[in-house]
KOLZAZA-875127 format. One record per residue (C-alpha): x, y, z. Coordinates in nm, 4 decimals, always signed. Example, Ala and Ser with C-alpha at 12.3 -4.5 7.8 and 13.67 -1.06 7.14 Angstrom:
BEGIN
((+1.2300; -0.4500; +0.7800))
((+1.3670; -0.1060; +0.7140))
***
This chain:
BEGIN
((+2.2711; -0.3734; +0.6129))
((+1.9436; -0.5350; +0.7202))
((+1.6849; -0.6035; +0.4527))
((+1.3900; -0.3616; +0.4537))
((+1.0410; -0.4947; +0.5284))
((+0.7307; -0.2817; +0.5782))
((+0.3821; -0.3711; +0.6942))
((+0.0436; -0.2236; +0.6143))
((-0.0814; -0.2012; +0.9712))
((-0.4570; -0.1874; +0.9075))
((-0.7301; -0.3204; +0.6806))
((-1.0867; -0.2207; +0.5920))
((-1.2415; -0.4459; +0.8534))
((-1.0317; -0.3661; +1.1594))
((-1.2795; -0.3989; +1.4463))
((-1.0798; -0.5079; +1.7500))
((-1.1717; -0.3656; +2.0911))
((-0.8288; -0.2053; +2.1248))
((-0.7925; +0.1107; +1.9158))
((-0.5369; +0.0731; +1.6406))
((-0.2893; +0.3354; +1.7627))
((-0.2695; +0.1613; +2.1015))
((-0.2212; -0.1737; +1.9296))
((+0.0644; -0.0283; +1.7232))
((+0.2394; +0.0939; +2.0381))
((+0.1897; -0.2365; +2.2166))
((+0.3126; -0.4398; +1.9189))
((+0.6163; -0.2268; +1.8272))
((+0.8667; -0.4541; +2.0005))
((+0.7135; -0.7627; +1.8385))
((+0.7325; -0.6013; +1.4948))
((+1.1002; -0.5305; +1.5541))
((+1.1494; -0.8945; +1.6559))
((+1.0068; -1.0267; +1.3294))
((+1.2199; -0.7962; +1.1144))
((+0.9801; -0.5138; +1.0278))
((+1.1640; -0.1892; +0.9497))
((+0.8713; +0.0335; +0.8506))
((+0.5025; +0.0553; +0.9461))
((+0.2484; +0.2065; +0.7080))
((-0.0216; +0.3610; +0.9248))
((-0.3717; +0.4428; +0.7910))
((-0.4940; +0.8010; +0.7309))
((-0.4748; +0.9653; +1.0732))
((-0.6876; +1.2745; +1.0101))
((-1.0576; +1.3407; +1.0516))
((-1.2776; +1.2139; +0.7718))
((-1.6317; +1.3032; +0.6701))
((-1.7812; +1.0120; +0.8639))
((-1.5827; +1.0843; +1.1792))
((-1.5029; +0.7949; +1.4086))
((-1.6519; +0.5383; +1.1696))
((-1.4300; +0.6178; +0.8729))
((-1.1274; +0.4203; +0.7569))
((-0.9874; +0.7614; +0.6652))
((-0.9959; +0.8016; +0.2888))
((-1.2963; +1.0379; +0.2803))
((-1.0707; +1.3196; +0.4026))
((-1.2272; +1.6153; +0.5793))
((-0.9624; +1.8005; +0.7844))
((-0.5932; +1.7206; +0.7457))
((-0.5088; +1.9206; +1.0591))
((-0.7375; +1.7176; +1.2865))
((-0.5498; +1.4082; +1.4027))
((-0.8178; +1.3188; +1.6552))
((-0.8111; +1.6445; +1.8499))
((-1.1298; +1.8352; +1.7650))
((-1.5004; +1.7548; +1.7932))
((-1.5754; +1.7386; +1.4218))
((-1.7995; +1.5108; +1.2151))
((-1.9509; +1.3572; +1.5262))
((-1.6364; +1.2594; +1.7156))
((-1.3097; +1.3800; +1.8626))
((-1.1166; +1.0586; +1.8023))
((-1.0749; +0.9089; +1.4593))
((-1.1553; +0.5412; +1.4035))
((-0.8026; +0.4613; +1.5198))
((-0.7793; +0.6738; +1.8352))
((-0.6793; +1.0208; +1.9510))
((-0.4006; +1.2516; +1.8418))
((-0.2128; +1.1650; +2.1614))
((-0.2505; +0.7936; +2.0837))
((-0.1167; +0.8501; +1.7304))
((+0.1901; +1.0358; +1.8549))
((+0.2582; +0.7619; +2.1127))
((+0.2327; +0.4970; +1.8410))
((+0.4858; +0.6750; +1.6217))
((+0.7279; +0.7203; +1.9122))
((+0.6905; +0.3555; +2.0158))
((+0.7847; +0.2455; +1.6643))
((+1.0793; +0.4820; +1.6443))
((+1.2037; +0.3692; +1.9873))
((+1.2359; +0.0234; +1.8278))
((+1.4216; +0.1630; +1.5264))
((+1.1152; +0.1260; +1.3033))
((+1.0135; +0.3982; +1.0571))
((+0.6564; +0.5293; +1.0781))
((+0.4920; +0.5918; +0.7389))
((+0.1890; +0.8230; +0.7105))
((-0.0881; +0.7609; +0.4565))
((-0.1378; +1.0830; +0.2572))
((-0.4630; +1.1407; +0.0651))
((-0.4179; +1.4390; -0.1665))
((-0.6714; +1.3587; -0.4372))
((-0.9917; +1.4821; -0.2746))
((-1.1778; +1.6237; +0.0247))
((-1.5202; +1.5240; +0.1576))
((-1.7838; +1.6496; +0.4005))
((-1.7821; +2.0207; +0.3210))
((-1.9312; +2.2579; +0.5805))
((-2.1212; +2.4978; +0.3567))
((-2.2964; +2.5008; +0.0205))
((-2.1762; +2.7232; -0.2625))
((-2.3350; +2.8097; -0.5947))
((-2.0947; +2.6912; -0.8633))
((-2.0855; +2.7006; -1.2417))
((-2.0388; +2.3534; -1.3889))
((-2.0623; +2.1382; -1.6973))
((-2.1214; +1.7649; -1.7006))
((-1.8945; +1.5175; -1.8790))
((-1.9382; +1.1684; -2.0178))
((-1.8383; +0.9369; -1.7296))
((-1.6632; +0.7075; -1.9783))
((-1.4783; +0.9936; -2.1495))
((-1.4214; +1.2839; -1.9128))
((-1.2833; +1.4963; -2.1999))
((-1.6303; +1.5008; -2.3578))
((-1.8633; +1.7689; -2.2226))
((-2.2293; +1.6656; -2.2204))
((-2.3894; +1.9970; -2.1244))
((-2.3553; +2.3710; -2.1467))
((-2.2596; +2.5701; -1.8376))
((-2.5216; +2.5715; -1.5626))
((-2.5379; +2.6364; -1.1891))
((-2.5648; +2.3909; -0.9013))
((-2.5234; +2.4060; -0.5262))
((-2.2502; +2.1833; -0.3849))
((-2.0706; +2.1239; -0.0542))
((-1.7458; +2.2895; -0.1619))
((-1.6731; +2.5204; +0.1322))
((-1.4641; +2.3848; +0.4198))
((-1.4410; +2.6200; +0.7195))
((-1.3653; +2.3668; +0.9976))
((-1.5673; +2.5671; +1.2552))
((-1.4763; +2.3491; +1.5538))
((-1.1042; +2.3812; +1.4844))
((-1.1589; +2.7583; +1.4646))
((-0.8426; +2.8411; +1.2717))
((-0.5984; +2.6542; +1.4959))
((-0.2875; +2.5463; +1.2999))
((-0.4261; +2.6966; +0.9755))
((-0.6838; +2.9609; +0.8825))
((-0.7057; +2.8421; +0.5217))
((-1.0619; +2.8098; +0.3920))
((-1.1227; +2.5636; +0.1097))
((-1.3846; +2.6757; -0.1410))
((-1.4983; +2.6184; -0.4987))
((-1.1755; +2.7724; -0.6336))
((-0.9825; +2.4819; -0.4798))
((-1.1629; +2.2023; -0.6651))
((-1.1974; +2.0859; -1.0231))
((-1.5057; +1.8682; -0.9872))
((-1.7798; +1.7223; -0.7688))
((-2.0242; +1.4355; -0.8084))
((-2.3290; +1.5622; -0.6179))
((-2.5622; +1.8574; -0.6788))
((-2.7346; +1.9223; -0.3467))
((-3.0107; +2.1423; -0.4877))
((-3.0953; +1.8956; -0.7636))
((-3.0318; +1.5829; -0.5544))
((-2.8530; +1.4458; -0.8596))
((-2.5318; +1.2528; -0.9134))
((-2.3094; +1.3221; -1.2132))
((-1.9510; +1.4191; -1.2840))
((-1.9592; +1.7975; -1.2722))
((-1.6560; +1.9967; -1.3934))
((-1.6296; +2.3225; -1.1992))
((-1.5701; +2.6063; -1.4418))
((-1.2653; +2.7589; -1.2749))
((-1.0640; +2.6928; -1.5893))
((-1.3428; +2.6934; -1.8472))
((-1.2963; +2.4672; -2.1461))
((-0.9716; +2.3271; -2.0068))
((-1.1876; +2.0875; -1.8103))
((-1.0073; +1.8613; -1.5694))
((-0.6420; +1.8930; -1.4789))
((-0.3952; +1.6831; -1.6746))
((-0.2961; +1.3734; -1.4731))
((-0.0936; +1.0579; -1.5448))
((-0.3946; +0.8329; -1.6067))
((-0.5743; +0.8554; -1.9407))
((-0.8292; +0.5927; -1.8387))
((-1.1813; +0.7189; -1.9092))
((-1.0221; +0.9918; -2.1203))
((-0.8881; +1.1790; -1.8183))
((-0.8959; +1.0138; -1.4741))
((-0.8395; +1.3305; -1.2709))
((-1.1810; +1.2899; -1.1114))
((-1.2112; +0.9945; -0.8749))
((-1.4545; +1.0890; -0.5964))
((-1.5885; +1.3613; -0.3646))
((-1.4453; +1.7141; -0.4178))
((-1.1477; +1.6761; -0.6505))
((-0.8542; +1.8982; -0.5472))
((-0.7236; +2.1263; -0.8231))
((-0.3492; +2.1843; -0.8221))
((-0.3702; +2.4593; -1.0827))
((-0.4612; +2.6779; -0.7820))
((-0.1284; +2.7881; -0.6294))
((-0.2857; +2.8675; -0.2937))
((-0.3808; +2.4994; -0.2642))
((-0.0242; +2.3915; -0.3435))
((+0.1231; +2.6281; -0.0840))
((-0.1287; +2.5253; +0.1833))
((-0.0458; +2.1572; +0.1377))
((+0.3270; +2.2263; +0.1451))
((+0.2686; +2.4095; +0.4737))
((+0.0582; +2.1171; +0.5992))
((+0.3437; +1.8797; +0.5148))
((+0.5754; +2.0866; +0.7360))
((+0.3144; +2.0894; +1.0134))
((+0.2761; +1.7115; +0.9910))
((+0.6507; +1.6470; +1.0136))
((+0.6945; +1.8975; +1.2976))
((+0.3940; +1.7592; +1.4878))
((+0.4486; +1.3855; +1.4430))
((+0.8159; +1.3390; +1.3452))
((+0.6922; +1.0995; +1.0744))
((+0.9585; +0.9145; +0.8707))
((+0.7860; +0.8611; +0.5373))
((+0.4724; +0.8751; +0.3293))
((+0.2410; +0.6455; +0.1384))
((+0.0756; +0.8520; -0.1363))
((-0.2797; +0.7484; -0.2222))
((-0.4257; +0.7384; -0.5760))
((-0.1355; +0.9143; -0.7491))
((-0.2525; +0.8384; -1.1026))
((-0.5365; +1.0858; -1.0401))
((-0.3057; +1.3681; -0.9178))
((-0.0818; +1.6170; -1.0995))
((+0.2698; +1.4686; -1.0640))
((+0.4289; +1.8137; -1.0711))
((+0.2599; +1.8906; -0.7399))
((+0.3793; +1.5666; -0.5820))
((+0.7372; +1.6296; -0.6936))
((+0.7218; +1.9851; -0.5593))
((+0.5756; +1.8650; -0.2280))
((+0.8429; +1.5982; -0.1764))
((+1.1267; +1.8284; -0.2841))
((+1.0023; +2.1019; -0.0506))
((+1.0029; +1.8755; +0.2559))
((+1.3338; +1.7087; +0.1772))
((+1.5001; +2.0445; +0.1226))
((+1.3511; +2.1969; +0.4371))
((+1.4459; +1.9076; +0.6622))
((+1.7647; +1.8099; +0.4781))
((+1.6691; +1.4446; +0.4815))
((+1.5415; +1.1740; +0.2508))
((+1.1907; +1.0552; +0.3367))
((+1.0735; +0.7088; +0.2406))
((+0.7944; +0.7681; -0.0131))
((+0.5848; +0.4991; -0.1821))
((+0.3093; +0.5758; -0.4302))
((-0.0072; +0.3844; -0.5110))
((-0.0290; +0.3758; -0.8923))
((-0.2817; +0.0945; -0.9238))
((-0.2556; -0.0898; -1.2530))
((-0.3025; -0.4595; -1.3304))
((-0.2763; -0.4598; -1.7114))
((+0.0731; -0.3622; -1.8249))
((+0.3924; -0.1926; -1.7148))
((+0.3562; +0.1049; -1.9499))
((+0.1702; +0.3318; -1.7078))
((+0.4098; +0.2539; -1.4240))
((+0.7087; +0.3121; -1.6508))
((+0.5545; +0.6460; -1.7470))
((+0.4956; +0.7361; -1.3823))
((+0.8574; +0.6557; -1.2995))
((+0.9595; +0.8909; -1.5806))
((+0.7226; +1.1666; -1.4668))
((+0.8414; +1.1400; -1.1062))
((+1.2078; +1.1147; -1.2066))
((+1.2450; +0.8082; -0.9852))
((+1.1661; +1.0050; -0.6668))
((+0.9217; +0.7490; -0.5255))
((+0.8889; +0.3773; -0.4701))
((+0.5796; +0.2257; -0.6331))
((+0.3562; -0.0587; -0.5194))
((+0.3845; -0.3471; -0.7647))
((+0.0135; -0.4056; -0.8277))
((+0.1067; -0.6003; -1.1407))
((+0.2900; -0.8644; -0.9351))
((-0.0080; -0.8815; -0.6986))
((-0.2298; -0.9474; -1.0006))
((-0.0012; -1.2291; -1.1145))
((-0.0276; -1.3805; -0.7661))
((-0.4062; -1.3554; -0.7868))
((-0.4161; -1.5244; -1.1282))
((-0.1751; -1.7976; -1.0171))
((-0.3831; -1.8672; -0.7072))
((-0.6946; -1.9029; -0.9220))
((-0.5349; -2.1085; -1.2002))
((-0.3470; -2.3512; -0.9759))
((-0.1233; -2.5877; -1.1717))
((-0.2474; -2.4290; -1.4954))
((-0.0400; -2.1146; -1.4276))
((+0.3161; -2.1197; -1.5600))
((+0.5275; -2.0152; -1.2627))
((+0.8177; -1.9382; -1.4931))
((+0.6186; -1.6259; -1.5910))
((+0.5322; -1.5030; -1.2399))
((+0.7550; -1.1939; -1.2823))
((+0.6462; -1.1167; -1.6382))
((+0.4823; -0.7773; -1.6867))
((+0.5704; -0.6562; -1.3351))
((+0.7447; -0.3546; -1.1893))
((+0.9807; -0.5969; -1.0162))
((+1.1037; -0.7050; -1.3590))
((+1.1579; -0.3564; -1.5044))
((+1.2589; -0.1434; -1.2019))
((+1.3222; -0.3690; -0.9030))
((+1.4952; -0.0893; -0.7110))
((+1.1646; +0.1044; -0.7024))
((+0.9241; -0.1862; -0.6444))
((+0.7354; -0.2319; -0.3182))
((+0.5875; -0.5800; -0.3429))
((+0.2776; -0.7086; -0.1670))
((+0.0421; -1.0048; -0.1678))
((-0.2765; -0.8091; -0.0901))
((-0.3880; -0.4775; +0.0540))
((-0.7063; -0.3108; +0.1778))
((-0.8320; -0.2373; -0.1747))
((-0.7950; -0.5974; -0.2949))
((-0.9732; -0.7436; +0.0086))
((-1.3049; -0.9300; -0.0287))
((-1.6050; -0.6993; -0.0892))
((-1.3861; -0.4092; -0.2084))
((-1.4018; -0.2361; -0.5484))
((-1.0652; -0.3792; -0.6578))
((-1.1292; -0.7217; -0.5031))
((-0.8614; -0.9655; -0.6157))
((-0.7757; -1.1514; -0.2991))
((-0.5060; -1.4151; -0.3399))
((-0.6350; -1.7628; -0.2501))
((-0.5193; -1.8878; +0.0912))
((-0.3320; -2.1938; -0.0415))
((-0.1096; -1.9676; -0.2526))
((-0.0465; -1.6944; +0.0042))
((+0.2585; -1.8605; +0.1713))
((+0.4051; -1.9141; -0.1768))
((+0.3522; -1.5480; -0.2640))
((+0.5057; -1.4344; +0.0647))
((+0.8124; -1.6522; +0.0039))
((+0.8530; -1.4770; -0.3317))
((+0.8372; -1.1244; -0.1894))
((+1.0217; -1.1886; +0.1380))
((+1.3088; -1.4210; +0.0498))
((+1.4312; -1.2844; -0.2813))
((+1.6816; -1.0089; -0.3391))
((+1.4630; -0.7744; -0.5441))
((+1.1965; -0.5397; -0.4119))
((+1.0862; -0.4139; -0.0702))
((+0.8105; -0.6413; +0.0645))
((+0.4995; -0.5105; +0.2385))
((+0.3229; -0.7459; +0.4797))
((-0.0540; -0.7155; +0.5325))
((-0.2084; -0.6839; +0.8796))
((-0.4664; -0.9688; +0.8534))
((-0.1980; -1.2196; +0.7557))
((-0.0346; -1.1646; +1.0974))
((-0.3417; -1.0949; +1.3093))
((-0.6414; -1.2320; +1.1193))
((-0.9755; -1.0559; +1.0921))
((-1.3494; -1.1146; +1.0895))
((-1.6136; -0.8922; +0.9346))
((-1.9894; -0.9430; +0.9521))
((-2.2361; -0.6992; +0.7985))
((-2.5201; -0.6734; +0.5540))
((-2.4831; -0.5464; +0.2005))
((-2.7186; -0.2879; +0.0519))
((-2.9618; -0.5639; -0.0463))
((-2.9816; -0.6750; +0.3155))
((-2.7898; -0.9977; +0.2584))
((-2.5393; -1.1159; +0.5167))
((-2.1747; -1.0470; +0.4288))
((-1.9118; -1.2469; +0.6138))
((-1.5374; -1.2188; +0.5661))
((-1.2946; -1.4292; +0.7678))
((-0.9239; -1.3668; +0.7156))
((-0.6979; -1.6370; +0.8565))
((-0.3599; -1.5843; +1.0195))
((-0.0710; -1.7245; +0.8150))
((+0.1954; -1.8467; +1.0626))
((+0.4481; -1.8758; +0.7791))
((+0.4533; -1.4975; +0.7343))
((+0.6203; -1.4232; +1.0681))
((+0.8654; -1.7096; +1.0190))
((+0.9672; -1.5891; +0.6718))
((+0.9809; -1.2255; +0.7838))
((+1.2328; -1.3249; +1.0520))
((+1.4299; -1.5216; +0.7927))
((+1.4375; -1.2202; +0.5632))
((+1.5954; -1.0154; +0.8412))
((+1.8558; -1.2752; +0.9412))
((+1.9132; -1.5237; +0.6580))
((+1.8024; -1.3958; +0.3144))
((+2.1350; -1.2506; +0.1996))
((+2.4017; -1.3164; -0.0566))
((+2.4064; -1.4205; -0.4208))
((+2.0735; -1.5376; -0.5616))
((+2.0637; -1.8372; -0.7945))
((+1.7334; -1.8922; -0.9755))
((+1.5779; -2.2215; -1.0880))
((+1.2666; -2.1107; -1.2724))
((+1.2863; -2.4040; -1.5119))
((+0.9513; -2.5797; -1.4639))
((+0.5962; -2.4581; -1.5113))
((+0.4865; -2.5632; -1.1604))
((+0.7988; -2.6233; -0.9517))
((+1.0465; -2.3349; -0.9187))
((+1.3038; -2.2282; -0.6636))
((+1.6079; -2.0233; -0.5766))
((+1.8957; -2.0157; -0.3310))
((+2.0653; -1.7354; -0.1385))
((+2.4333; -1.7923; -0.0694))
((+2.4497; -1.5941; +0.2568))
((+2.7245; -1.3548; +0.3637))
((+2.9740; -1.3068; +0.6457))
((+2.7779; -1.0256; +0.8118))
((+2.4856; -1.2492; +0.9087))
((+2.5840; -1.5701; +1.0855))
((+2.4345; -1.8871; +0.9354))
((+2.2743; -1.6823; +0.6574))
((+2.1785; -1.8431; +0.3300))
((+1.8729; -2.0486; +0.2384))
((+1.7017; -2.2443; -0.0356))
((+1.3381; -2.1999; -0.1387))
((+1.1384; -2.4545; -0.3369))
((+0.7711; -2.4217; -0.4206))
((+0.5198; -2.6132; -0.6258))
((+0.1771; -2.5202; -0.7546))
((+0.1266; -2.8758; -0.8754))
((+0.2559; -3.2084; -0.7478))
((+0.5224; -3.2713; -0.4854))
((+0.8415; -3.0988; -0.5976))
((+1.2081; -3.2029; -0.6190))
((+1.4926; -2.9950; -0.7588))
((+1.8713; -2.9950; -0.7611))
((+1.9932; -2.6467; -0.6591))
((+2.3323; -2.5015; -0.5727))
((+2.4000; -2.3477; -0.2321))
((+2.7743; -2.3027; -0.2837))
((+3.0833; -2.4935; -0.1641))
((+3.0956; -2.3052; +0.1678))
((+2.7957; -2.5197; +0.2684))
((+2.9517; -2.8549; +0.1644))
((+2.8644; -3.1229; +0.4186))
((+2.6188; -2.8967; +0.6006))
((+2.2713; -3.0142; +0.6967))
((+1.9600; -2.8165; +0.5984))
((+1.6045; -2.8454; +0.7370))
((+1.2698; -2.7028; +0.6314))
((+1.2143; -2.3996; +0.8566))
((+0.8412; -2.4032; +0.7773))
((+0.8116; -2.7599; +0.9044))
((+0.6379; -2.8935; +0.5963))
((+0.9079; -3.1546; +0.5244))
((+1.0555; -3.3701; +0.8008))
((+1.3669; -3.5038; +0.6269))
((+1.7097; -3.3397; +0.6359))
((+1.9126; -3.2382; +0.3306))
((+2.2936; -3.2604; +0.3219))
((+2.4862; -3.0395; +0.0782))
((+2.7351; -3.2362; -0.1344))
((+3.1049; -3.1582; -0.1790))
((+3.0300; -2.9351; -0.4774))
((+2.7725; -2.7278; -0.2886))
((+2.4634; -2.8866; -0.4444))
((+2.1666; -3.0791; -0.3037))
((+1.8212; -3.1992; -0.3961))
((+1.5565; -2.9965; -0.2154))
((+1.1903; -3.0919; -0.1850))
((+0.8498; -2.9377; -0.1198))
((+0.4950; -3.0650; -0.0789))
((+0.2318; -3.0380; -0.3502))
((+0.0782; -2.6894; -0.3655))
((+0.3201; -2.5650; -0.1018))
((+0.6538; -2.4025; -0.0274))
((+0.9521; -2.5128; +0.1822))
((+1.2375; -2.2916; +0.3012))
((+1.5569; -2.4816; +0.3743))
((+1.8013; -2.3358; +0.6277))
((+2.1060; -2.4542; +0.8203))
((+2.0172; -2.6956; +1.0967))
((+2.0898; -2.5331; +1.4296))
***
């Protein structure tokens, strides 16, 4: 069975002339060629800022670029027809299409409502800081230009637990809507800030059964309309896990199939919250390994001061590798973003070797590492902001190797603080499979590693082209492999 590899096919600063859905369709065959098996597409529905939005300020889940709402018909990424063509193009290549699902909040309400609220301490959302009072807020969503097509459901103040803007007062605060009185916010997995149910905009309240049923219906509509293969679930630590389990179970039972589901449970401190989320979700979802990403970030900053023997410590990959989706960076960790923790460029090929060429985890590539990206703008102080994201040629090469060569028994050589490596012994299903990886975050590296006696007398070369010499495996299946300082080499059978 071919190794799985997914790609996040967007980033915050996508600004190419070609709309993204068209690019997906045009690149589908190329993605197949480099070993990609799943493509994570950005939020496809209309957001509060229309055609400018990256999609996370969700307005209308039923508008996939079909209705003139929020100043545009198309979304930032194209039209509904473009989206459906992109999905079909991927599936025609045997690639799964993964939809980004934002269930935490809605934004851009159509009408004001008078609502009863209390404020809470932003640093402890369990602590009320006012008595009940009334504000006006944009909590009613009527979607007038969709006019009831696909769904007649109207979202109103009964559907939300909190807002952060009082229109009549022109004031920002965290306001708890008094639908459930002193219960305050809904119980969610994250206890950061006391209770991290509230993240932004109008926070959806899953104690309202009509909301749950509407979103289960929307899930059916999405599958029927798009034939999507899987889901990436945004901001799950802020959402009632019972709803997510019910939503997944409902779709899998209705369609009698297993969807690929990966959840974003962002955490860079310890494994405890991710272990708890695995328990709450009963292992129903894959989880992005943000802890491994954070280790990559620290290693890239610390250089030869980081002990590479500990790169997997305190990661999801170490505790539940079967559920880990590994990544080097994503849109939230990009420069200028709230969770900025972008892995330094010198370390990125090393990090990709770790996620692509090892046995554990499902790796997720990142769009700019294959296509690059440039962003120029001004920040809110009027200063120029420039981000240039370079293409990493090694990523495509290693992605192809993952699909064709990275199989068989894995032997680890994590026995030095800067120079570590591993070998894969290959198997009979994939011709010429097997490889050796050596990397160094310090000086030039050398290490004796075992490939296995089946490779005795065989010649290996560095597929990344960093080392020019050839390596011959001895009669016992061993050889000394090398890598440059601050670099990685991947040794494969000479063709």
